[in-house]
CHARMM internal coordinates of N, CA and C (Angstrom, degrees):
IC EDIT
DIST 1 N 1 CA 1.4533
DIST 1 CA 1 C 1.5170
ANGL 1 N 1 CA 1 C 107.89
DIST 1 C 2 N 1.3022
ANGL 1 CA 1 C 2 N 116.98
DIHE 1 N 1 CA 1 C 2 N 139.27
DIST 2 N 2 CA 1.4559
ANGL 1 C 2 N 2 CA 120.67
DIHE 1 CA 1 C 2 N 2 CA -178.14
DIST 2 CA 2 C 1.5151
ANGL 2 N 2 CA 2 C 110.95
DIHE 1 C 2 N 2 CA 2 C -74.14
DIST 2 C 3 N 1.3142
ANGL 2 CA 2 C 3 N 114.94
DIHE 2 N 2 CA 2 C 3 N 163.61
DIST 3 N 3 CA 1.4561
ANGL 2 C 3 N 3 CA 120.76
DIHE 2 CA 2 C 3 N 3 CA 179.25
DIST 3 CA 3 C 1.5250
ANGL 3 N 3 CA 3 C 110.50
DIHE 2 C 3 N 3 CA 3 C -62.87
DIST 3 C 4 N 1.3159
ANGL 3 CA 3 C 4 N 116.04
DIHE 3 N 3 CA 3 C 4 N 139.12
DIST 4 N 4 CA 1.4611
ANGL 3 C 4 N 4 CA 121.23
DIHE 3 CA 3 C 4 N 4 CA -177.55
DIST 4 CA 4 C 1.5150
ANGL 4 N 4 CA 4 C 109.55
DIHE 3 C 4 N 4 CA 4 C -129.17
DIST 4 C 5 N 1.2971
ANGL 4 CA 4 C 5 N 116.08
DIHE 4 N 4 CA 4 C 5 N 157.43
DIST 5 N 5 CA 1.4531
ANGL 4 C 5 N 5 CA 118.90
DIHE 4 CA 4 C 5 N 5 CA 171.30
DIST 5 CA 5 C 1.5192
ANGL 5 N 5 CA 5 C 108.75
DIHE 4 C 5 N 5 CA 5 C -76.11
DIST 5 C 6 N 1.3016
ANGL 5 CA 5 C 6 N 115.90
DIHE 5 N 5 CA 5 C 6 N 157.20
DIST 6 N 6 CA 1.4611
ANGL 5 C 6 N 6 CA 120.91
DIHE 5 CA 5 C 6 N 6 CA 179.86
DIST 6 CA 6 C 1.5236
ANGL 6 N 6 CA 6 C 111.06
DIHE 5 C 6 N 6 CA 6 C -59.50
DIST 6 C 7 N 1.3279
ANGL 6 CA 6 C 7 N 117.33
DIHE 6 N 6 CA 6 C 7 N -42.14
DIST 7 N 7 CA 1.4679
ANGL 6 C 7 N 7 CA 119.87
DIHE 6 CA 6 C 7 N 7 CA -179.36
DIST 7 CA 7 C 1.5213
ANGL 7 N 7 CA 7 C 112.07
DIHE 6 C 7 N 7 CA 7 C -63.76
DIST 7 C 8 N 1.3055
ANGL 7 CA 7 C 8 N 117.28
DIHE 7 N 7 CA 7 C 8 N -40.98
DIST 8 N 8 CA 1.4612
ANGL 7 C 8 N 8 CA 120.81
DIHE 7 CA 7 C 8 N 8 CA 178.15
DIST 8 CA 8 C 1.5194
ANGL 8 N 8 CA 8 C 110.45
DIHE 7 C 8 N 8 CA 8 C -62.51
DIST 8 C 9 N 1.3068
ANGL 8 CA 8 C 9 N 115.84
DIHE 8 N 8 CA 8 C 9 N -43.66
DIST 9 N 9 CA 1.4608
ANGL 8 C 9 N 9 CA 120.68
DIHE 8 CA 8 C 9 N 9 CA -179.70
DIST 9 CA 9 C 1.5254
ANGL 9 N 9 CA 9 C 111.12
DIHE 8 C 9 N 9 CA 9 C -65.06
DIST 9 C 10 N 1.3281
ANGL 9 CA 9 C 10 N 116.82
DIHE 9 N 9 CA 9 C 10 N -42.58
DIST 10 N 10 CA 1.4652
ANGL 9 C 10 N 10 CA 119.73
DIHE 9 CA 9 C 10 N 10 CA 177.30
DIST 10 CA 10 C 1.5222
ANGL 10 N 10 CA 10 C 111.45
DIHE 9 C 10 N 10 CA 10 C -61.91
DIST 10 C 11 N 1.3237
ANGL 10 CA 10 C 11 N 116.82
DIHE 10 N 10 CA 10 C 11 N -38.38
DIST 11 N 11 CA 1.4610
ANGL 10 C 11 N 11 CA 120.45
DIHE 10 CA 10 C 11 N 11 CA 177.95
DIST 11 CA 11 C 1.5339
ANGL 11 N 11 CA 11 C 110.04
DIHE 10 C 11 N 11 CA 11 C -63.21
DIST 11 C 12 N 1.3194
ANGL 11 CA 11 C 12 N 116.80
DIHE 11 N 11 CA 11 C 12 N -43.80
DIST 12 N 12 CA 1.4663
ANGL 11 C 12 N 12 CA 120.30
DIHE 11 CA 11 C 12 N 12 CA 179.41
DIST 12 CA 12 C 1.5331
ANGL 12 N 12 CA 12 C 110.94
DIHE 11 C 12 N 12 CA 12 C -64.27
DIST 12 C 13 N 1.3282
ANGL 12 CA 12 C 13 N 116.64
DIHE 12 N 12 CA 12 C 13 N -41.20
DIST 13 N 13 CA 1.4663
ANGL 12 C 13 N 13 CA 120.40
DIHE 12 CA 12 C 13 N 13 CA 178.64
DIST 13 CA 13 C 1.5219
ANGL 13 N 13 CA 13 C 110.27
DIHE 12 C 13 N 13 CA 13 C -60.30
DIST 13 C 14 N 1.3093
ANGL 13 CA 13 C 14 N 117.26
DIHE 13 N 13 CA 13 C 14 N -45.54
DIST 14 N 14 CA 1.4640
ANGL 13 C 14 N 14 CA 120.73
DIHE 13 CA 13 C 14 N 14 CA 179.93
DIST 14 CA 14 C 1.5208
ANGL 14 N 14 CA 14 C 112.15
DIHE 13 C 14 N 14 CA 14 C -64.68
DIST 14 C 15 N 1.3365
ANGL 14 CA 14 C 15 N 117.07
DIHE 14 N 14 CA 14 C 15 N -38.78
DIST 15 N 15 CA 1.4615
ANGL 14 C 15 N 15 CA 121.20
DIHE 14 CA 14 C 15 N 15 CA 179.15
DIST 15 CA 15 C 1.5318
ANGL 15 N 15 CA 15 C 110.43
DIHE 14 C 15 N 15 CA 15 C -64.05
DIST 15 C 16 N 1.3112
ANGL 15 CA 15 C 16 N 117.34
DIHE 15 N 15 CA 15 C 16 N -46.78
DIST 16 N 16 CA 1.4628
ANGL 15 C 16 N 16 CA 121.16
DIHE 15 CA 15 C 16 N 16 CA -179.22
DIST 16 CA 16 C 1.5272
ANGL 16 N 16 CA 16 C 110.21
DIHE 15 C 16 N 16 CA 16 C -67.05
DIST 16 C 17 N 1.3240
ANGL 16 CA 16 C 17 N 117.68
DIHE 16 N 16 CA 16 C 17 N -40.73
DIST 17 N 17 CA 1.4613
ANGL 16 C 17 N 17 CA 121.12
DIHE 16 CA 16 C 17 N 17 CA 177.77
DIST 17 CA 17 C 1.5252
ANGL 17 N 17 CA 17 C 110.73
DIHE 16 C 17 N 17 CA 17 C -60.57
DIST 17 C 18 N 1.3215
ANGL 17 CA 17 C 18 N 115.65
DIHE 17 N 17 CA 17 C 18 N -44.17
DIST 18 N 18 CA 1.4639
ANGL 17 C 18 N 18 CA 120.82
DIHE 17 CA 17 C 18 N 18 CA 178.01
DIST 18 CA 18 C 1.5367
ANGL 18 N 18 CA 18 C 110.79
DIHE 17 C 18 N 18 CA 18 C -62.15
DIST 18 C 19 N 1.3216
ANGL 18 CA 18 C 19 N 116.47
DIHE 18 N 18 CA 18 C 19 N -44.90
DIST 19 N 19 CA 1.4638
ANGL 18 C 19 N 19 CA 120.85
DIHE 18 CA 18 C 19 N 19 CA 178.33
DIST 19 CA 19 C 1.5282
ANGL 19 N 19 CA 19 C 111.29
DIHE 18 C 19 N 19 CA 19 C -59.66
DIST 19 C 20 N 1.3245
ANGL 19 CA 19 C 20 N 116.05
DIHE 19 N 19 CA 19 C 20 N -43.16
DIST 20 N 20 CA 1.4660
ANGL 19 C 20 N 20 CA 119.93
DIHE 19 CA 19 C 20 N 20 CA 179.29
DIST 20 CA 20 C 1.5218
ANGL 20 N 20 CA 20 C 111.26
DIHE 19 C 20 N 20 CA 20 C -61.98
DIST 20 C 21 N 1.3134
ANGL 20 CA 20 C 21 N 116.51
DIHE 20 N 20 CA 20 C 21 N -43.33
DIST 21 N 21 CA 1.4650
ANGL 20 C 21 N 21 CA 119.79
DIHE 20 CA 20 C 21 N 21 CA 178.97
DIST 21 CA 21 C 1.5216
ANGL 21 N 21 CA 21 C 111.40
DIHE 20 C 21 N 21 CA 21 C -61.73
DIST 21 C 22 N 1.3285
ANGL 21 CA 21 C 22 N 117.21
DIHE 21 N 21 CA 21 C 22 N -41.56
DIST 22 N 22 CA 1.4639
ANGL 21 C 22 N 22 CA 120.63
DIHE 21 CA 21 C 22 N 22 CA 177.91
DIST 22 CA 22 C 1.5251
ANGL 22 N 22 CA 22 C 111.27
DIHE 21 C 22 N 22 CA 22 C -65.82
DIST 22 C 23 N 1.3262
ANGL 22 CA 22 C 23 N 116.31
DIHE 22 N 22 CA 22 C 23 N -43.40
DIST 23 N 23 CA 1.4588
ANGL 22 C 23 N 23 CA 120.74
DIHE 22 CA 22 C 23 N 23 CA -179.48
DIST 23 CA 23 C 1.5343
ANGL 23 N 23 CA 23 C 110.96
DIHE 22 C 23 N 23 CA 23 C -62.78
DIST 23 C 24 N 1.3227
ANGL 23 CA 23 C 24 N 116.37
DIHE 23 N 23 CA 23 C 24 N -37.33
DIST 24 N 24 CA 1.4630
ANGL 23 C 24 N 24 CA 120.86
DIHE 23 CA 23 C 24 N 24 CA -176.57
DIST 24 CA 24 C 1.5263
ANGL 24 N 24 CA 24 C 112.16
DIHE 23 C 24 N 24 CA 24 C -63.32
DIST 24 C 25 N 1.3206
ANGL 24 CA 24 C 25 N 116.99
DIHE 24 N 24 CA 24 C 25 N -20.11
DIST 25 N 25 CA 1.4578
ANGL 24 C 25 N 25 CA 120.53
DIHE 24 CA 24 C 25 N 25 CA 178.71
DIST 25 CA 25 C 1.5264
ANGL 25 N 25 CA 25 C 112.72
DIHE 24 C 25 N 25 CA 25 C -77.98
DIST 25 C 26 N 1.3342
ANGL 25 CA 25 C 26 N 117.03
DIHE 25 N 25 CA 25 C 26 N -20.79
DIST 26 N 26 CA 1.4615
ANGL 25 C 26 N 26 CA 119.99
DIHE 25 CA 25 C 26 N 26 CA -173.37
DIST 26 CA 26 C 1.5228
ANGL 26 N 26 CA 26 C 114.55
DIHE 25 C 26 N 26 CA 26 C -125.60
DIST 26 C 27 N 1.3118
ANGL 26 CA 26 C 27 N 117.81
DIHE 26 N 26 CA 26 C 27 N -13.13
DIST 27 N 27 CA 1.4682
ANGL 26 C 27 N 27 CA 121.36
DIHE 26 CA 26 C 27 N 27 CA -174.54
DIST 27 CA 27 C 1.5256
ANGL 27 N 27 CA 27 C 108.71
DIHE 26 C 27 N 27 CA 27 C -123.68
DIST 27 C 28 N 1.3236
ANGL 27 CA 27 C 28 N 116.11
DIHE 27 N 27 CA 27 C 28 N 143.69
DIST 28 N 28 CA 1.4537
ANGL 27 C 28 N 28 CA 120.62
DIHE 27 CA 27 C 28 N 28 CA 176.51
DIST 28 CA 28 C 1.5275
ANGL 28 N 28 CA 28 C 110.31
DIHE 27 C 28 N 28 CA 28 C -58.15
DIST 28 C 29 N 1.3276
ANGL 28 CA 28 C 29 N 116.90
DIHE 28 N 28 CA 28 C 29 N 136.50
DIST 29 N 29 CA 1.4647
ANGL 28 C 29 N 29 CA 120.75
DIHE 28 CA 28 C 29 N 29 CA -175.33
DIST 29 CA 29 C 1.5244
ANGL 29 N 29 CA 29 C 113.55
DIHE 28 C 29 N 29 CA 29 C -64.08
DIST 29 C 30 N 1.3040
ANGL 29 CA 29 C 30 N 117.58
DIHE 29 N 29 CA 29 C 30 N -17.96
DIST 30 N 30 CA 1.4636
ANGL 29 C 30 N 30 CA 120.15
DIHE 29 CA 29 C 30 N 30 CA 178.26
DIST 30 CA 30 C 1.5325
ANGL 30 N 30 CA 30 C 112.28
DIHE 29 C 30 N 30 CA 30 C -96.72
DIST 30 C 31 N 1.3236
ANGL 30 CA 30 C 31 N 116.70
DIHE 30 N 30 CA 30 C 31 N 9.32
DIST 31 N 31 CA 1.4698
ANGL 30 C 31 N 31 CA 119.61
DIHE 30 CA 30 C 31 N 31 CA -179.55
DIST 31 CA 31 C 1.5320
ANGL 31 N 31 CA 31 C 110.54
DIHE 30 C 31 N 31 CA 31 C -70.08
DIST 31 C 32 N 1.3114
ANGL 31 CA 31 C 32 N 116.75
DIHE 31 N 31 CA 31 C 32 N 150.92
DIST 32 N 32 CA 1.4707
ANGL 31 C 32 N 32 CA 120.42
DIHE 31 CA 31 C 32 N 32 CA 178.30
DIST 32 CA 32 C 1.5379
ANGL 32 N 32 CA 32 C 112.91
DIHE 31 C 32 N 32 CA 32 C -57.03
DIST 32 C 33 N 1.3181
ANGL 32 CA 32 C 33 N 117.53
DIHE 32 N 32 CA 32 C 33 N -35.15
DIST 33 N 33 CA 1.4674
ANGL 32 C 33 N 33 CA 119.92
DIHE 32 CA 32 C 33 N 33 CA 179.51
DIST 33 CA 33 C 1.5259
ANGL 33 N 33 CA 33 C 111.46
DIHE 32 C 33 N 33 CA 33 C -64.06
DIST 33 C 34 N 1.3147
ANGL 33 CA 33 C 34 N 116.52
DIHE 33 N 33 CA 33 C 34 N -43.55
DIST 34 N 34 CA 1.4673
ANGL 33 C 34 N 34 CA 120.84
DIHE 33 CA 33 C 34 N 34 CA 178.24
DIST 34 CA 34 C 1.5286
ANGL 34 N 34 CA 34 C 110.10
DIHE 33 C 34 N 34 CA 34 C -65.52
DIST 34 C 35 N 1.3022
ANGL 34 CA 34 C 35 N 116.04
DIHE 34 N 34 CA 34 C 35 N -44.94
DIST 35 N 35 CA 1.4662
ANGL 34 C 35 N 35 CA 120.24
DIHE 34 CA 34 C 35 N 35 CA -179.00
DIST 35 CA 35 C 1.5300
ANGL 35 N 35 CA 35 C 110.65
DIHE 34 C 35 N 35 CA 35 C -62.03
DIST 35 C 36 N 1.3215
ANGL 35 CA 35 C 36 N 117.31
DIHE 35 N 35 CA 35 C 36 N -44.84
DIST 36 N 36 CA 1.4699
ANGL 35 C 36 N 36 CA 120.12
DIHE 35 CA 35 C 36 N 36 CA 179.18
DIST 36 CA 36 C 1.5175
ANGL 36 N 36 CA 36 C 111.90
DIHE 35 C 36 N 36 CA 36 C -62.69
DIST 36 C 37 N 1.3312
ANGL 36 CA 36 C 37 N 116.25
DIHE 36 N 36 CA 36 C 37 N -42.78
DIST 37 N 37 CA 1.4709
ANGL 36 C 37 N 37 CA 120.21
DIHE 36 CA 36 C 37 N 37 CA -179.48
DIST 37 CA 37 C 1.5259
ANGL 37 N 37 CA 37 C 110.11
DIHE 36 C 37 N 37 CA 37 C -67.33
DIST 37 C 38 N 1.3190
ANGL 37 CA 37 C 38 N 116.80
DIHE 37 N 37 CA 37 C 38 N -37.37
DIST 38 N 38 CA 1.4560
ANGL 37 C 38 N 38 CA 121.17
DIHE 37 CA 37 C 38 N 38 CA 177.60
DIST 38 CA 38 C 1.5325
ANGL 38 N 38 CA 38 C 110.88
DIHE 37 C 38 N 38 CA 38 C -64.89
DIST 38 C 39 N 1.3193
ANGL 38 CA 38 C 39 N 116.44
DIHE 38 N 38 CA 38 C 39 N -39.81
DIST 39 N 39 CA 1.4631
ANGL 38 C 39 N 39 CA 120.15
DIHE 38 CA 38 C 39 N 39 CA 177.22
DIST 39 CA 39 C 1.5312
ANGL 39 N 39 CA 39 C 110.76
DIHE 38 C 39 N 39 CA 39 C -65.79
DIST 39 C 40 N 1.3089
ANGL 39 CA 39 C 40 N 116.39
DIHE 39 N 39 CA 39 C 40 N -36.80
DIST 40 N 40 CA 1.4595
ANGL 39 C 40 N 40 CA 120.03
DIHE 39 CA 39 C 40 N 40 CA 176.29
DIST 40 CA 40 C 1.5352
ANGL 40 N 40 CA 40 C 110.03
DIHE 39 C 40 N 40 CA 40 C -62.44
DIST 40 C 41 N 1.3236
ANGL 40 CA 40 C 41 N 116.59
DIHE 40 N 40 CA 40 C 41 N -43.09
DIST 41 N 41 CA 1.4601
ANGL 40 C 41 N 41 CA 120.48
DIHE 40 CA 40 C 41 N 41 CA 177.88
DIST 41 CA 41 C 1.5333
ANGL 41 N 41 CA 41 C 110.46
DIHE 40 C 41 N 41 CA 41 C -62.75
DIST 41 C 42 N 1.3197
ANGL 41 CA 41 C 42 N 116.77
DIHE 41 N 41 CA 41 C 42 N -43.86
DIST 42 N 42 CA 1.4706
ANGL 41 C 42 N 42 CA 120.46
DIHE 41 CA 41 C 42 N 42 CA 177.46
DIST 42 CA 42 C 1.5245
ANGL 42 N 42 CA 42 C 110.97
DIHE 41 C 42 N 42 CA 42 C -56.72
DIST 42 C 43 N 1.3178
ANGL 42 CA 42 C 43 N 116.03
DIHE 42 N 42 CA 42 C 43 N -44.62
DIST 43 N 43 CA 1.4688
ANGL 42 C 43 N 43 CA 120.97
DIHE 42 CA 42 C 43 N 43 CA -179.65
DIST 43 CA 43 C 1.5336
ANGL 43 N 43 CA 43 C 110.71
DIHE 42 C 43 N 43 CA 43 C -61.46
DIST 43 C 44 N 1.3266
ANGL 43 CA 43 C 44 N 116.03
DIHE 43 N 43 CA 43 C 44 N -45.25
DIST 44 N 44 CA 1.4655
ANGL 43 C 44 N 44 CA 120.16
DIHE 43 CA 43 C 44 N 44 CA 179.92
DIST 44 CA 44 C 1.5227
ANGL 44 N 44 CA 44 C 111.21
DIHE 43 C 44 N 44 CA 44 C -63.99
DIST 44 C 45 N 1.3210
ANGL 44 CA 44 C 45 N 116.78
DIHE 44 N 44 CA 44 C 45 N -41.56
DIST 45 N 45 CA 1.4758
ANGL 44 C 45 N 45 CA 120.26
DIHE 44 CA 44 C 45 N 45 CA 178.75
DIST 45 CA 45 C 1.5230
ANGL 45 N 45 CA 45 C 111.40
DIHE 44 C 45 N 45 CA 45 C -64.71
DIST 45 C 46 N 1.3260
ANGL 45 CA 45 C 46 N 116.18
DIHE 45 N 45 CA 45 C 46 N -40.40
DIST 46 N 46 CA 1.4678
ANGL 45 C 46 N 46 CA 119.29
DIHE 45 CA 45 C 46 N 46 CA 176.86
DIST 46 CA 46 C 1.5216
ANGL 46 N 46 CA 46 C 111.47
DIHE 45 C 46 N 46 CA 46 C -64.40
DIST 46 C 47 N 1.3128
ANGL 46 CA 46 C 47 N 116.12
DIHE 46 N 46 CA 46 C 47 N -40.26
DIST 47 N 47 CA 1.4586
ANGL 46 C 47 N 47 CA 119.86
DIHE 46 CA 46 C 47 N 47 CA 178.21
DIST 47 CA 47 C 1.5283
ANGL 47 N 47 CA 47 C 110.40
DIHE 46 C 47 N 47 CA 47 C -64.48
DIST 47 C 48 N 1.3219
ANGL 47 CA 47 C 48 N 116.88
DIHE 47 N 47 CA 47 C 48 N -42.13
DIST 48 N 48 CA 1.4705
ANGL 47 C 48 N 48 CA 121.06
DIHE 47 CA 47 C 48 N 48 CA 178.25
DIST 48 CA 48 C 1.5285
ANGL 48 N 48 CA 48 C 109.85
DIHE 47 C 48 N 48 CA 48 C -60.64
DIST 48 C 49 N 1.3161
ANGL 48 CA 48 C 49 N 116.41
DIHE 48 N 48 CA 48 C 49 N -45.40
DIST 49 N 49 CA 1.4667
ANGL 48 C 49 N 49 CA 120.47
DIHE 48 CA 48 C 49 N 49 CA 179.46
DIST 49 CA 49 C 1.5251
ANGL 49 N 49 CA 49 C 110.69
DIHE 48 C 49 N 49 CA 49 C -59.84
DIST 49 C 50 N 1.3153
ANGL 49 CA 49 C 50 N 116.53
DIHE 49 N 49 CA 49 C 50 N -40.95
DIST 50 N 50 CA 1.4550
ANGL 49 C 50 N 50 CA 121.19
DIHE 49 CA 49 C 50 N 50 CA -179.18
DIST 50 CA 50 C 1.5264
ANGL 50 N 50 CA 50 C 112.40
DIHE 49 C 50 N 50 CA 50 C -63.42
DIST 50 C 51 N 1.3249
ANGL 50 CA 50 C 51 N 116.32
DIHE 50 N 50 CA 50 C 51 N -43.19
DIST 51 N 51 CA 1.4718
ANGL 50 C 51 N 51 CA 118.27
DIHE 50 CA 50 C 51 N 51 CA -175.71
DIST 51 CA 51 C 1.5346
ANGL 51 N 51 CA 51 C 112.97
DIHE 50 C 51 N 51 CA 51 C -82.25
DIST 51 C 52 N 1.3275
ANGL 51 CA 51 C 52 N 117.55
DIHE 51 N 51 CA 51 C 52 N -14.05
DIST 52 N 52 CA 1.4657
ANGL 51 C 52 N 52 CA 119.21
DIHE 51 CA 51 C 52 N 52 CA -179.56
DIST 52 CA 52 C 1.5319
ANGL 52 N 52 CA 52 C 111.91
DIHE 51 C 52 N 52 CA 52 C -100.76
DIST 52 C 53 N 1.3064
ANGL 52 CA 52 C 53 N 117.55
DIHE 52 N 52 CA 52 C 53 N -2.45
DIST 53 N 53 CA 1.4793
ANGL 52 C 53 N 53 CA 119.73
DIHE 52 CA 52 C 53 N 53 CA 177.61
DIST 53 CA 53 C 1.4858
ANGL 53 N 53 CA 53 C 111.51
DIHE 52 C 53 N 53 CA 53 C -92.61
END
COOR INIT
IC SEED 1 N 1 CA 1 C
IC BUILD
C-alpha cells in the first residue's frame, strides 16, 4: 500500500469500521466477507500505528 496521510488513513479506518458494523447486522460473523473486511481493518490499523510511531 502506498504512503498515505494520517487523515486519509483515519478516514479509511472509519469507513471500514462502519461497513463491518453494518455487515454484522445481516451476515454471520464467521462469514468470509466479515473475515476479509476485518482483516482489511487490521491492516489499516497496523499501517496507522506504523506511521504514527
